[in-house]
PDBQT receptor file of N, H, CA, C and O in Angstrom, charges set to zero:
ATOM      1  N   MET A   1       0.961  -1.227   0.047  1.00  0.00    +0.000 N 
ATOM      2  CA  MET A   1       0.072  -0.016  -0.418  1.00  0.00    +0.000 C 
ATOM      3  C   MET A   1       0.643   1.543   0.315  1.00  0.00    +0.000 C 
ATOM      4  O   MET A   1       0.250   2.410   1.096  1.00  0.00    +0.000 OA
ATOM      5  N   ASN A   2       2.223   1.081  -0.818  1.00  0.00    +0.000 N 
ATOM      6  H   ASN A   2       2.542   0.377  -1.452  1.00  0.00    +0.000 HD
ATOM      7  CA  ASN A   2       2.695   2.404  -0.682  1.00  0.00    +0.000 C 
ATOM      8  C   ASN A   2       2.805   3.436  -1.517  1.00  0.00    +0.000 C 
ATOM      9  O   ASN A   2       3.803   4.106  -1.783  1.00  0.00    +0.000 OA
ATOM     10  N   ILE A   3       1.126   3.564  -2.125  1.00  0.00    +0.000 N 
ATOM     11  H   ILE A   3       0.315   3.019  -1.909  1.00  0.00    +0.000 HD
ATOM     12  CA  ILE A   3       1.092   4.418  -3.229  1.00  0.00    +0.000 C 
ATOM     13  C   ILE A   3       0.688   5.496  -2.224  1.00  0.00    +0.000 C 
ATOM     14  O   ILE A   3       1.042   6.647  -2.477  1.00  0.00    +0.000 OA
ATOM     15  N   HIS A   4      -0.174   5.201  -0.858  1.00  0.00    +0.000 N 
ATOM     16  H   HIS A   4      -0.461   4.266  -0.652  1.00  0.00    +0.000 HD
ATOM     17  CA  HIS A   4      -0.649   6.529   0.096  1.00  0.00    +0.000 C 
ATOM     18  C   HIS A   4      -0.102   7.213   0.383  1.00  0.00    +0.000 C 
ATOM     19  O   HIS A   4      -0.748   8.102   0.938  1.00  0.00    +0.000 OA
ATOM     20  N   GLN A   5       0.971   7.392   0.334  1.00  0.00    +0.000 N 
ATOM     21  H   GLN A   5       1.496   6.670  -0.117  1.00  0.00    +0.000 HD
ATOM     22  CA  GLN A   5       1.654   9.341   0.798  1.00  0.00    +0.000 C 
ATOM     23  C   GLN A   5       0.026  10.762   0.537  1.00  0.00    +0.000 C 
ATOM     24  O   GLN A   5      -0.795  11.237  -0.248  1.00  0.00    +0.000 OA
ATOM     25  N   ASN A   6       0.558  10.765   1.894  1.00  0.00    +0.000 N 
ATOM     26  H   ASN A   6       1.225  10.379   2.531  1.00  0.00    +0.000 HD
ATOM     27  CA  ASN A   6      -0.464  12.036   1.956  1.00  0.00    +0.000 C 
ATOM     28  C   ASN A   6      -1.920  11.678   1.792  1.00  0.00    +0.000 C 
ATOM     29  O   ASN A   6      -2.715  12.432   1.230  1.00  0.00    +0.000 OA
ATOM     30  N   SER A   7      -2.243  10.514   2.295  1.00  0.00    +0.000 N 
ATOM     31  H   SER A   7      -1.597   9.902   2.751  1.00  0.00    +0.000 HD
ATOM     32  CA  SER A   7      -3.629   9.805   2.720  1.00  0.00    +0.000 C 
ATOM     33  C   SER A   7      -3.442   9.040   3.429  1.00  0.00    +0.000 C 
ATOM     34  O   SER A   7      -2.365   8.782   3.965  1.00  0.00    +0.000 OA
ATOM     35  N   LEU A   8      -5.307   8.087   3.698  1.00  0.00    +0.000 N 
ATOM     36  H   LEU A   8      -6.182   8.297   3.263  1.00  0.00    +0.000 HD
ATOM     37  CA  LEU A   8      -5.361   7.560   4.559  1.00  0.00    +0.000 C 
ATOM     38  C   LEU A   8      -6.169   6.517   4.003  1.00  0.00    +0.000 C 
ATOM     39  O   LEU A   8      -7.067   6.597   3.164  1.00  0.00    +0.000 OA
ATOM     40  N   ILE A   9      -5.557   5.214   4.799  1.00  0.00    +0.000 N 
ATOM     41  H   ILE A   9      -4.828   5.149   5.481  1.00  0.00    +0.000 HD
ATOM     42  CA  ILE A   9      -6.694   3.653   4.159  1.00  0.00    +0.000 C 
ATOM     43  C   ILE A   9      -7.442   3.556   5.268  1.00  0.00    +0.000 C 
ATOM     44  O   ILE A   9      -7.053   3.338   6.415  1.00  0.00    +0.000 OA
ATOM     45  N   VAL A  10      -8.564   3.732   4.864  1.00  0.00    +0.000 N 
ATOM     46  H   VAL A  10      -8.880   3.909   3.932  1.00  0.00    +0.000 HD
ATOM     47  CA  VAL A  10      -9.811   3.279   5.765  1.00  0.00    +0.000 C 
ATOM     48  C   VAL A  10      -9.928   2.160   6.021  1.00  0.00    +0.000 C 
ATOM     49  O   VAL A  10      -9.863   1.979   7.237  1.00  0.00    +0.000 OA
ATOM     50  N   SER A  11     -10.132   0.933   5.235  1.00  0.00    +0.000 N 
ATOM     51  H   SER A  11     -10.185   1.080   4.247  1.00  0.00    +0.000 HD
ATOM     52  CA  SER A  11     -10.066  -0.141   5.416  1.00  0.00    +0.000 C 
ATOM     53  C   SER A  11      -9.414  -0.964   4.280  1.00  0.00    +0.000 C 
ATOM     54  O   SER A  11      -9.142  -0.530   3.161  1.00  0.00    +0.000 OA
ATOM     55  N   CYS A  12      -9.178  -2.368   4.792  1.00  0.00    +0.000 N 
ATOM     56  H   CYS A  12      -9.399  -2.721   5.701  1.00  0.00    +0.000 HD
ATOM     57  CA  CYS A  12      -8.679  -3.249   3.257  1.00  0.00    +0.000 C 
ATOM     58  C   CYS A  12      -8.960  -4.440   3.628  1.00  0.00    +0.000 C 
ATOM     59  O   CYS A  12      -8.776  -5.117   4.639  1.00  0.00    +0.000 OA
ATOM     60  N   THR A  13      -9.453  -4.579   2.599  1.00  0.00    +0.000 N 
ATOM     61  H   THR A  13      -9.602  -4.029   1.777  1.00  0.00    +0.000 HD
ATOM     62  CA  THR A  13      -9.824  -6.744   2.528  1.00  0.00    +0.000 C 
ATOM     63  C   THR A  13      -9.435  -7.240   1.489  1.00  0.00    +0.000 C 
ATOM     64  O   THR A  13      -9.135  -6.433   0.609  1.00  0.00    +0.000 OA
ATOM     65  N   THR A  14      -9.321  -8.368   1.251  1.00  0.00    +0.000 N 
ATOM     66  H   THR A  14      -9.565  -9.023   1.966  1.00  0.00    +0.000 HD
ATOM     67  CA  THR A  14      -9.005  -8.911   0.318  1.00  0.00    +0.000 C 
ATOM     68  C   THR A  14      -9.332  -9.132  -1.020  1.00  0.00    +0.000 C 
ATOM     69  O   THR A  14      -9.260 -10.229  -1.574  1.00  0.00    +0.000 OA
ATOM     70  N   ASP A  15      -9.639  -8.239  -1.463  1.00  0.00    +0.000 N 
ATOM     71  H   ASP A  15      -9.698  -7.348  -1.014  1.00  0.00    +0.000 HD
ATOM     72  CA  ASP A  15     -10.513  -7.724  -2.771  1.00  0.00    +0.000 C 
ATOM     73  C   ASP A  15     -10.607  -6.535  -2.729  1.00  0.00    +0.000 C 
ATOM     74  O   ASP A  15     -11.127  -6.085  -3.750  1.00  0.00    +0.000 OA
ATOM     75  N   GLY A  16     -10.159  -5.327  -1.527  1.00  0.00    +0.000 N 
ATOM     76  H   GLY A  16      -9.736  -5.692  -0.698  1.00  0.00    +0.000 HD
ATOM     77  CA  GLY A  16     -10.160  -4.300  -2.215  1.00  0.00    +0.000 C 
ATOM     78  C   GLY A  16     -10.576  -3.045  -0.927  1.00  0.00    +0.000 C 
ATOM     79  O   GLY A  16     -11.423  -3.395  -0.105  1.00  0.00    +0.000 OA
ATOM     80  N   PHE A  17      -9.954  -1.591  -0.791  1.00  0.00    +0.000 N 
ATOM     81  H   PHE A  17      -9.266  -1.306  -1.459  1.00  0.00    +0.000 HD
ATOM     82  CA  PHE A  17      -9.841  -1.014   0.198  1.00  0.00    +0.000 C 
ATOM     83  C   PHE A  17     -10.647   0.404   0.458  1.00  0.00    +0.000 C 
ATOM     84  O   PHE A  17     -11.562   0.325  -0.361  1.00  0.00    +0.000 OA
ATOM     85  N   ILE A  18     -10.768   1.388   1.006  1.00  0.00    +0.000 N 
ATOM     86  H   ILE A  18     -10.024   1.452   1.672  1.00  0.00    +0.000 HD
ATOM     87  CA  ILE A  18     -11.176   2.160   1.130  1.00  0.00    +0.000 C 
ATOM     88  C   ILE A  18     -10.290   3.224   1.258  1.00  0.00    +0.000 C 
ATOM     89  O   ILE A  18      -9.317   3.151   2.009  1.00  0.00    +0.000 OA
ATOM     90  N   SER A  19     -10.481   3.961   0.756  1.00  0.00    +0.000 N 
ATOM     91  H   SER A  19     -11.271   4.020   0.146  1.00  0.00    +0.000 HD
ATOM     92  CA  SER A  19      -9.056   4.991   1.086  1.00  0.00    +0.000 C 
ATOM     93  C   SER A  19      -9.201   6.642   0.665  1.00  0.00    +0.000 C 
ATOM     94  O   SER A  19      -9.999   6.836  -0.252  1.00  0.00    +0.000 OA
ATOM     95  N   THR A  20      -8.628   7.676   1.138  1.00  0.00    +0.000 N 
ATOM     96  H   THR A  20      -7.979   7.518   1.883  1.00  0.00    +0.000 HD
ATOM     97  CA  THR A  20      -8.917   8.618   0.696  1.00  0.00    +0.000 C 
ATOM     98  C   THR A  20      -8.104   9.313  -0.104  1.00  0.00    +0.000 C 
ATOM     99  O   THR A  20      -8.002  10.540  -0.107  1.00  0.00    +0.000 OA
ATOM    100  N   LYS A  21      -7.454   8.470  -0.865  1.00  0.00    +0.000 N 
ATOM    101  H   LYS A  21      -7.537   7.473  -0.863  1.00  0.00    +0.000 HD
ATOM    102  CA  LYS A  21      -6.510   9.028  -1.949  1.00  0.00    +0.000 C 
ATOM    103  C   LYS A  21      -7.334   9.539  -2.918  1.00  0.00    +0.000 C 
ATOM    104  O   LYS A  21      -8.311   8.814  -3.102  1.00  0.00    +0.000 OA
ATOM    105  N   GLU A  22      -7.292  10.796  -3.798  1.00  0.00    +0.000 N 
ATOM    106  H   GLU A  22      -6.498  11.385  -3.649  1.00  0.00    +0.000 HD
ATOM    107  CA  GLU A  22      -7.834  10.945  -4.825  1.00  0.00    +0.000 C 
ATOM    108  C   GLU A  22      -7.301  10.261  -6.315  1.00  0.00    +0.000 C 
ATOM    109  O   GLU A  22      -6.083  10.391  -6.432  1.00  0.00    +0.000 OA
ATOM    110  N   HIS A  23      -7.791   9.734  -7.190  1.00  0.00    +0.000 N 
ATOM    111  H   HIS A  23      -8.781   9.628  -7.095  1.00  0.00    +0.000 HD
ATOM    112  CA  HIS A  23      -7.830   9.773  -9.091  1.00  0.00    +0.000 C 
ATOM    113  C   HIS A  23      -7.594   8.354  -8.630  1.00  0.00    +0.000 C 
ATOM    114  O   HIS A  23      -8.371   7.834  -9.431  1.00  0.00    +0.000 OA
ATOM    115  N   LEU A  24      -7.018   7.142  -7.818  1.00  0.00    +0.000 N 
ATOM    116  H   LEU A  24      -6.387   7.564  -7.167  1.00  0.00    +0.000 HD
ATOM    117  CA  LEU A  24      -6.590   6.119  -7.790  1.00  0.00    +0.000 C 
ATOM    118  C   LEU A  24      -6.682   5.276  -9.140  1.00  0.00    +0.000 C 
ATOM    119  O   LEU A  24      -5.848   4.425  -9.450  1.00  0.00    +0.000 OA
ATOM    120  N   GLU A  25      -7.867   5.636  -9.955  1.00  0.00    +0.000 N 
ATOM    121  H   GLU A  25      -8.544   6.327  -9.704  1.00  0.00    +0.000 HD
ATOM    122  CA  GLU A  25      -7.949   4.848 -10.751  1.00  0.00    +0.000 C 
ATOM    123  C   GLU A  25      -7.067   5.651 -12.420  1.00  0.00    +0.000 C 
ATOM    124  O   GLU A  25      -7.190   5.265 -13.583  1.00  0.00    +0.000 OA
ATOM    125  N   LYS A  26      -6.340   6.673 -11.945  1.00  0.00    +0.000 N 
ATOM    126  H   LYS A  26      -6.240   6.986 -11.001  1.00  0.00    +0.000 HD
ATOM    127  CA  LYS A  26      -5.724   6.900 -12.997  1.00  0.00    +0.000 C 
ATOM    128  C   LYS A  26      -3.895   7.049 -12.626  1.00  0.00    +0.000 C 
ATOM    129  O   LYS A  26      -3.076   7.850 -13.077  1.00  0.00    +0.000 OA
ATOM    130  N   LEU A  27      -3.749   6.062 -11.758  1.00  0.00    +0.000 N 
ATOM    131  H   LEU A  27      -4.414   5.412 -11.392  1.00  0.00    +0.000 HD
ATOM    132  CA  LEU A  27      -2.379   5.363 -11.409  1.00  0.00    +0.000 C 
ATOM    133  C   LEU A  27      -1.925   4.346 -12.277  1.00  0.00    +0.000 C 
ATOM    134  O   LEU A  27      -2.427   3.271 -12.607  1.00  0.00    +0.000 OA
ATOM    135  N   GLU A  28      -0.746   4.979 -12.613  1.00  0.00    +0.000 N 
ATOM    136  H   GLU A  28      -0.338   5.852 -12.346  1.00  0.00    +0.000 HD
ATOM    137  CA  GLU A  28       0.650   4.476 -13.340  1.00  0.00    +0.000 C 
ATOM    138  C   GLU A  28       1.387   3.401 -12.913  1.00  0.00    +0.000 C 
ATOM    139  O   GLU A  28       2.005   3.693 -11.889  1.00  0.00    +0.000 OA
ATOM    140  N   PRO A  29       1.725   1.348 -13.587  1.00  0.00    +0.000 N 
ATOM    141  CA  PRO A  29       2.492   1.341 -12.474  1.00  0.00    +0.000 C 
ATOM    142  C   PRO A  29       4.089   1.786 -12.286  1.00  0.00    +0.000 C 
ATOM    143  O   PRO A  29       4.784   2.256 -13.187  1.00  0.00    +0.000 OA
ATOM    144  N   ASP A  30       4.512   1.533 -10.926  1.00  0.00    +0.000 N 
ATOM    145  H   ASP A  30       3.947   1.151 -10.195  1.00  0.00    +0.000 HD
ATOM    146  CA  ASP A  30       5.719   1.734 -11.221  1.00  0.00    +0.000 C 
ATOM    147  C   ASP A  30       6.894   0.796 -11.883  1.00  0.00    +0.000 C 
ATOM    148  O   ASP A  30       7.155  -0.381 -11.633  1.00  0.00    +0.000 OA
ATOM    149  N   THR A  31       7.447   1.600 -12.707  1.00  0.00    +0.000 N 
ATOM    150  H   THR A  31       7.235   2.556 -12.910  1.00  0.00    +0.000 HD
ATOM    151  CA  THR A  31       8.889   1.326 -13.763  1.00  0.00    +0.000 C 
ATOM    152  C   THR A  31       9.458   0.136 -13.675  1.00  0.00    +0.000 C 
ATOM    153  O   THR A  31       9.621  -0.884 -14.346  1.00  0.00    +0.000 OA
ATOM    154  N   ASN A  32       9.930   0.974 -11.735  1.00  0.00    +0.000 N 
ATOM    155  H   ASN A  32       9.797   1.803 -11.190  1.00  0.00    +0.000 HD
ATOM    156  CA  ASN A  32      11.033  -0.157 -11.250  1.00  0.00    +0.000 C 
ATOM    157  C   ASN A  32      10.247  -1.522 -10.888  1.00  0.00    +0.000 C 
ATOM    158  O   ASN A  32      10.746  -2.612 -11.167  1.00  0.00    +0.000 OA
ATOM    159  N   ASP A  33       9.037  -1.410 -10.276  1.00  0.00    +0.000 N 
ATOM    160  H   ASP A  33       8.631  -0.525 -10.049  1.00  0.00    +0.000 HD
ATOM    161  CA  ASP A  33       8.760  -2.549 -10.011  1.00  0.00    +0.000 C 
ATOM    162  C   ASP A  33       7.492  -3.507 -10.806  1.00  0.00    +0.000 C 
ATOM    163  O   ASP A  33       6.350  -3.309 -11.219  1.00  0.00    +0.000 OA
ATOM    164  N   ILE A  34       8.634  -4.844 -10.720  1.00  0.00    +0.000 N 
ATOM    165  H   ILE A  34       9.562  -5.006 -10.385  1.00  0.00    +0.000 HD
ATOM    166  CA  ILE A  34       7.882  -5.923 -11.958  1.00  0.00    +0.000 C 
ATOM    167  C   ILE A  34       6.204  -6.328 -11.765  1.00  0.00    +0.000 C 
ATOM    168  O   ILE A  34       5.435  -6.720 -12.643  1.00  0.00    +0.000 OA
ATOM    169  N   PHE A  35       5.955  -6.118 -10.472  1.00  0.00    +0.000 N 
ATOM    170  H   PHE A  35       6.580  -5.800  -9.759  1.00  0.00    +0.000 HD
ATOM    171  CA  PHE A  35       4.545  -6.684 -10.238  1.00  0.00    +0.000 C 
ATOM    172  C   PHE A  35       3.735  -5.758 -10.913  1.00  0.00    +0.000 C 
ATOM    173  O   PHE A  35       3.186  -6.031 -11.981  1.00  0.00    +0.000 OA
ATOM    174  N   SER A  36       3.603  -4.340 -10.166  1.00  0.00    +0.000 N 
ATOM    175  H   SER A  36       4.049  -4.119  -9.298  1.00  0.00    +0.000 HD
ATOM    176  CA  SER A  36       2.775  -3.491 -10.571  1.00  0.00    +0.000 C 
ATOM    177  C   SER A  36       2.760  -3.426 -12.071  1.00  0.00    +0.000 C 
ATOM    178  O   SER A  36       1.635  -3.470 -12.569  1.00  0.00    +0.000 OA
ATOM    179  N   SER A  37       4.002  -3.307 -13.070  1.00  0.00    +0.000 N 
ATOM    180  H   SER A  37       4.915  -3.271 -12.665  1.00  0.00    +0.000 HD
ATOM    181  CA  SER A  37       3.721  -3.648 -14.152  1.00  0.00    +0.000 C 
ATOM    182  C   SER A  37       3.165  -4.905 -15.162  1.00  0.00    +0.000 C 
ATOM    183  O   SER A  37       2.684  -4.881 -16.295  1.00  0.00    +0.000 OA
ATOM    184  N   LEU A  38       3.359  -5.641 -14.531  1.00  0.00    +0.000 N 
ATOM    185  H   LEU A  38       3.750  -5.661 -13.611  1.00  0.00    +0.000 HD
ATOM    186  CA  LEU A  38       2.834  -7.283 -14.626  1.00  0.00    +0.000 C 
ATOM    187  C   LEU A  38       1.516  -7.420 -14.873  1.00  0.00    +0.000 C 
ATOM    188  O   LEU A  38       1.007  -7.939 -15.867  1.00  0.00    +0.000 OA
ATOM    189  N   TYR A  39       0.793  -6.773 -13.618  1.00  0.00    +0.000 N 
ATOM    190  H   TYR A  39       1.207  -6.352 -12.811  1.00  0.00    +0.000 HD
ATOM    191  CA  TYR A  39      -0.729  -6.625 -13.392  1.00  0.00    +0.000 C 
ATOM    192  C   TYR A  39      -0.598  -6.127 -13.966  1.00  0.00    +0.000 C 
ATOM    193  O   TYR A  39       0.059  -6.741 -14.807  1.00  0.00    +0.000 OA
ATOM    194  N   PHE A  40      -0.800  -4.976 -14.336  1.00  0.00    +0.000 N 
ATOM    195  H   PHE A  40      -1.333  -4.477 -13.653  1.00  0.00    +0.000 HD
ATOM    196  CA  PHE A  40      -1.128  -3.707 -15.194  1.00  0.00    +0.000 C 
ATOM    197  C   PHE A  40      -0.987  -4.283 -16.473  1.00  0.00    +0.000 C 
ATOM    198  O   PHE A  40      -1.945  -3.897 -17.143  1.00  0.00    +0.000 OA
ATOM    199  N   ASN A  41      -0.273  -5.001 -17.116  1.00  0.00    +0.000 N 
ATOM    200  H   ASN A  41       0.505  -5.314 -16.571  1.00  0.00    +0.000 HD
ATOM    201  CA  ASN A  41       0.124  -5.300 -18.553  1.00  0.00    +0.000 C 
ATOM    202  C   ASN A  41      -0.927  -6.553 -18.826  1.00  0.00    +0.000 C 
ATOM    203  O   ASN A  41      -1.343  -6.887 -19.935  1.00  0.00    +0.000 OA
ATOM    204  N   MET A  42      -1.311  -7.264 -17.363  1.00  0.00    +0.000 N 
ATOM    205  H   MET A  42      -0.973  -6.993 -16.462  1.00  0.00    +0.000 HD
ATOM    206  CA  MET A  42      -2.327  -8.235 -17.658  1.00  0.00    +0.000 C 
ATOM    207  C   MET A  42      -3.575  -7.810 -17.061  1.00  0.00    +0.000 C 
ATOM    208  O   MET A  42      -4.207  -8.795 -16.680  1.00  0.00    +0.000 OA
ATOM    209  N   ARG A  43      -4.212  -6.639 -16.818  1.00  0.00    +0.000 N 
ATOM    210  H   ARG A  43      -3.698  -5.839 -17.127  1.00  0.00    +0.000 HD
ATOM    211  CA  ARG A  43      -5.391  -5.931 -16.611  1.00  0.00    +0.000 C 
ATOM    212  C   ARG A  43      -5.510  -4.960 -18.015  1.00  0.00    +0.000 C 
ATOM    213  O   ARG A  43      -6.251  -3.978 -17.991  1.00  0.00    +0.000 OA
ATOM    214  N   ARG A  44      -5.083  -5.149 -18.684  1.00  0.00    +0.000 N 
ATOM    215  H   ARG A  44      -4.481  -5.948 -18.704  1.00  0.00    +0.000 HD
ATOM    216  CA  ARG A  44      -5.033  -4.496 -20.045  1.00  0.00    +0.000 C 
ATOM    217  C   ARG A  44      -5.756  -5.219 -21.275  1.00  0.00    +0.000 C 
ATOM    218  O   ARG A  44      -6.428  -4.826 -22.228  1.00  0.00    +0.000 OA
ATOM    219  N   LYS A  45      -5.349  -6.341 -20.855  1.00  0.00    +0.000 N 
ATOM    220  H   LYS A  45      -4.803  -6.661 -20.080  1.00  0.00    +0.000 HD
ATOM    221  CA  LYS A  45      -5.140  -7.914 -21.804  1.00  0.00    +0.000 C 
ATOM    222  C   LYS A  45      -6.463  -8.408 -21.593  1.00  0.00    +0.000 C 
ATOM    223  O   LYS A  45      -7.261  -8.746 -22.467  1.00  0.00    +0.000 OA
ATOM    224  N   LEU A  46      -6.683  -8.424 -19.927  1.00  0.00    +0.000 N 
ATOM    225  H   LEU A  46      -6.036  -8.149 -19.216  1.00  0.00    +0.000 HD
ATOM    226  CA  LEU A  46      -8.154  -9.185 -19.825  1.00  0.00    +0.000 C 
ATOM    227  C   LEU A  46      -9.716  -8.161 -19.643  1.00  0.00    +0.000 C 
ATOM    228  O   LEU A  46     -10.916  -8.424 -19.578  1.00  0.00    +0.000 OA
ATOM    229  N   THR A  47      -8.700  -6.635 -19.607  1.00  0.00    +0.000 N 
ATOM    230  H   THR A  47      -7.724  -6.421 -19.660  1.00  0.00    +0.000 HD
ATOM    231  CA  THR A  47     -10.220  -5.887 -19.378  1.00  0.00    +0.000 C 
ATOM    232  C   THR A  47     -10.320  -4.885 -21.137  1.00  0.00    +0.000 C 
ATOM    233  O   THR A  47     -11.395  -4.506 -21.601  1.00  0.00    +0.000 OA
ATOM    234  N   GLY A  48      -9.231  -4.695 -21.683  1.00  0.00    +0.000 N 
ATOM    235  H   GLY A  48      -8.358  -5.003 -21.305  1.00  0.00    +0.000 HD
ATOM    236  CA  GLY A  48      -8.753  -3.704 -22.632  1.00  0.00    +0.000 C 
ATOM    237  C   GLY A  48      -8.936  -2.438 -21.453  1.00  0.00    +0.000 C 
ATOM    238  O   GLY A  48      -9.315  -1.422 -22.037  1.00  0.00    +0.000 OA
ATOM    239  N   LYS A  49      -8.829  -2.289 -20.464  1.00  0.00    +0.000 N 
ATOM    240  H   LYS A  49      -8.521  -3.113 -19.990  1.00  0.00    +0.000 HD
ATOM    241  CA  LYS A  49      -8.696  -0.810 -20.203  1.00  0.00    +0.000 C 
ATOM    242  C   LYS A  49      -7.252  -0.625 -19.442  1.00  0.00    +0.000 C 
ATOM    243  O   LYS A  49      -6.481  -1.477 -19.001  1.00  0.00    +0.000 OA
ATOM    244  N   GLY A  50      -7.177   0.791 -19.453  1.00  0.00    +0.000 N 
ATOM    245  H   GLY A  50      -7.803   1.483 -19.811  1.00  0.00    +0.000 HD
ATOM    246  CA  GLY A  50      -5.104   0.700 -18.717  1.00  0.00    +0.000 C 
ATOM    247  C   GLY A  50      -5.417   1.579 -17.782  1.00  0.00    +0.000 C 
ATOM    248  O   GLY A  50      -5.326   2.805 -17.849  1.00  0.00    +0.000 OA
ATOM    249  N   GLU A  51      -5.885   0.750 -16.679  1.00  0.00    +0.000 N 
ATOM    250  H   GLU A  51      -5.959  -0.246 -16.624  1.00  0.00    +0.000 HD
ATOM    251  CA  GLU A  51      -6.134   0.819 -15.304  1.00  0.00    +0.000 C 
ATOM    252  C   GLU A  51      -5.396  -0.096 -14.339  1.00  0.00    +0.000 C 
ATOM    253  O   GLU A  51      -5.703  -1.288 -14.376  1.00  0.00    +0.000 OA
ATOM    254  N   LEU A  52      -4.289   0.379 -13.319  1.00  0.00    +0.000 N 
ATOM    255  H   LEU A  52      -4.040   1.347 -13.289  1.00  0.00    +0.000 HD
ATOM    256  CA  LEU A  52      -3.731  -0.417 -12.594  1.00  0.00    +0.000 C 
ATOM    257  C   LEU A  52      -4.696  -0.462 -11.516  1.00  0.00    +0.000 C 
ATOM    258  O   LEU A  52      -4.454  -1.517 -10.931  1.00  0.00    +0.000 OA
ATOM    259  N   LEU A  53      -5.933   0.286 -10.780  1.00  0.00    +0.000 N 
ATOM    260  H   LEU A  53      -6.129   1.143 -11.255  1.00  0.00    +0.000 HD
ATOM    261  CA  LEU A  53      -6.904  -0.030  -9.937  1.00  0.00    +0.000 C 
ATOM    262  C   LEU A  53      -7.900   0.409 -11.058  1.00  0.00    +0.000 C 
ATOM    263  O   LEU A  53      -8.042   1.109 -12.061  1.00  0.00    +0.000 OA
ATOM    264  N   GLU A  54      -8.516  -0.513 -10.177  1.00  0.00    +0.000 N 
ATOM    265  H   GLU A  54      -8.401  -1.082  -9.363  1.00  0.00    +0.000 HD
ATOM    266  CA  GLU A  54     -10.161  -0.132 -10.354  1.00  0.00    +0.000 C 
ATOM    267  C   GLU A  54     -10.866   0.975  -9.274  1.00  0.00    +0.000 C 
ATOM    268  O   GLU A  54     -10.370   1.226  -8.175  1.00  0.00    +0.000 OA
ATOM    269  N   LEU A  55     -11.979   1.524  -9.732  1.00  0.00    +0.000 N 
ATOM    270  H   LEU A  55     -12.382   1.320 -10.624  1.00  0.00    +0.000 HD
ATOM    271  CA  LEU A  55     -12.736   2.634  -9.166  1.00  0.00    +0.000 C 
ATOM    272  C   LEU A  55     -14.413   2.010  -8.973  1.00  0.00    +0.000 C 
ATOM    273  O   LEU A  55     -15.422   2.273  -9.627  1.00  0.00    +0.000 OA
ATOM    274  N   LYS A  56     -14.195   1.032  -7.720  1.00  0.00    +0.000 N 
ATOM    275  H   LYS A  56     -13.375   0.818  -7.189  1.00  0.00    +0.000 HD
ATOM    276  CA  LYS A  56     -15.689   0.813  -7.782  1.00  0.00    +0.000 C 
ATOM    277  C   LYS A  56     -16.789   1.601  -7.486  1.00  0.00    +0.000 C 
ATOM    278  O   LYS A  56     -17.918   1.451  -7.953  1.00  0.00    +0.000 OA
ATOM    279  N   TYR A  57     -16.281   2.789  -6.374  1.00  0.00    +0.000 N 
ATOM    280  H   TYR A  57     -15.364   2.911  -5.995  1.00  0.00    +0.000 HD
ATOM    281  CA  TYR A  57     -17.133   4.009  -6.123  1.00  0.00    +0.000 C 
ATOM    282  C   TYR A  57     -17.189   4.935  -5.854  1.00  0.00    +0.000 C 
ATOM    283  O   TYR A  57     -17.494   5.290  -6.993  1.00  0.00    +0.000 OA
ATOM    284  N   TYR A  58     -17.178   6.100  -5.165  1.00  0.00    +0.000 N 
ATOM    285  H   TYR A  58     -16.930   5.812  -4.240  1.00  0.00    +0.000 HD
ATOM    286  CA  TYR A  58     -17.009   7.204  -4.802  1.00  0.00    +0.000 C 
ATOM    287  C   TYR A  58     -18.217   8.105  -3.939  1.00  0.00    +0.000 C 
ATOM    288  O   TYR A  58     -19.350   8.466  -4.258  1.00  0.00    +0.000 OA
ATOM    289  N   GLU A  59     -17.485   8.259  -2.829  1.00  0.00    +0.000 N 
ATOM    290  H   GLU A  59     -16.565   7.966  -2.570  1.00  0.00    +0.000 HD
ATOM    291  CA  GLU A  59     -18.426   8.817  -1.702  1.00  0.00    +0.000 C 
ATOM    292  C   GLU A  59     -18.334   9.889  -1.752  1.00  0.00    +0.000 C 
ATOM    293  O   GLU A  59     -17.279   9.341  -1.433  1.00  0.00    +0.000 OA
ATOM    294  N   PRO A  60     -18.283  11.524  -1.853  1.00  0.00    +0.000 N 
ATOM    295  CA  PRO A  60     -18.201  12.904  -1.861  1.00  0.00    +0.000 C 
ATOM    296  C   PRO A  60     -18.328  13.273  -0.637  1.00  0.00    +0.000 C 
ATOM    297  O   PRO A  60     -17.655  14.169  -0.128  1.00  0.00    +0.000 OA
ATOM    298  N   LYS A  61     -19.443  12.432   0.104  1.00  0.00    +0.000 N 
ATOM    299  H   LYS A  61     -19.990  11.704  -0.309  1.00  0.00    +0.000 HD
ATOM    300  CA  LYS A  61     -19.605  12.960   1.816  1.00  0.00    +0.000 C 
ATOM    301  C   LYS A  61     -18.637  12.439   2.705  1.00  0.00    +0.000 C 
ATOM    302  O   LYS A  61     -18.364  13.145   3.676  1.00  0.00    +0.000 OA
ATOM    303  N   GLY A  62     -17.981  11.204   2.565  1.00  0.00    +0.000 N 
ATOM    304  H   GLY A  62     -18.202  10.630   1.777  1.00  0.00    +0.000 HD
ATOM    305  CA  GLY A  62     -17.323  10.722   3.833  1.00  0.00    +0.000 C 
ATOM    306  C   GLY A  62     -17.856   9.477   3.798  1.00  0.00    +0.000 C 
ATOM    307  O   GLY A  62     -18.791   9.026   3.138  1.00  0.00    +0.000 OA
ATOM    308  N   VAL A  63     -16.878   8.806   4.881  1.00  0.00    +0.000 N 
ATOM    309  H   VAL A  63     -16.118   9.173   5.417  1.00  0.00    +0.000 HD
ATOM    310  CA  VAL A  63     -17.302   7.365   4.806  1.00  0.00    +0.000 C 
ATOM    311  C   VAL A  63     -16.577   7.072   6.342  1.00  0.00    +0.000 C 
ATOM    312  O   VAL A  63     -15.555   7.411   6.938  1.00  0.00    +0.000 OA
ATOM    313  N   ILE A  64     -17.895   6.140   6.601  1.00  0.00    +0.000 N 
ATOM    314  H   ILE A  64     -18.725   5.864   6.116  1.00  0.00    +0.000 HD
ATOM    315  CA  ILE A  64     -18.339   5.247   8.046  1.00  0.00    +0.000 C 
ATOM    316  C   ILE A  64     -17.937   4.101   7.822  1.00  0.00    +0.000 C 
ATOM    317  O   ILE A  64     -18.568   3.564   6.912  1.00  0.00    +0.000 OA
ATOM    318  N   SER A  65     -16.997   3.371   8.349  1.00  0.00    +0.000 N 
ATOM    319  H   SER A  65     -16.484   3.808   9.088  1.00  0.00    +0.000 HD
ATOM    320  CA  SER A  65     -16.708   2.216   8.197  1.00  0.00    +0.000 C 
ATOM    321  C   SER A  65     -16.811   1.270   9.126  1.00  0.00    +0.000 C 
ATOM    322  O   SER A  65     -16.486   0.111   8.866  1.00  0.00    +0.000 OA
TER     323      SER A  65
């Protein structure tokens, strides 16, 4: 979860997390990290989208976990 400088992880499960970080769907893979690059490329092959992470829901008013 090193992508979270200057933000807060509220909750984390096996298939997702709740965070205060904005624009997660626009993250690019770290060129120095082979795992994020492999994951990004495989996700693009499977979904046709160039997203490292998928935004499932956005709550503008706040979150209670």
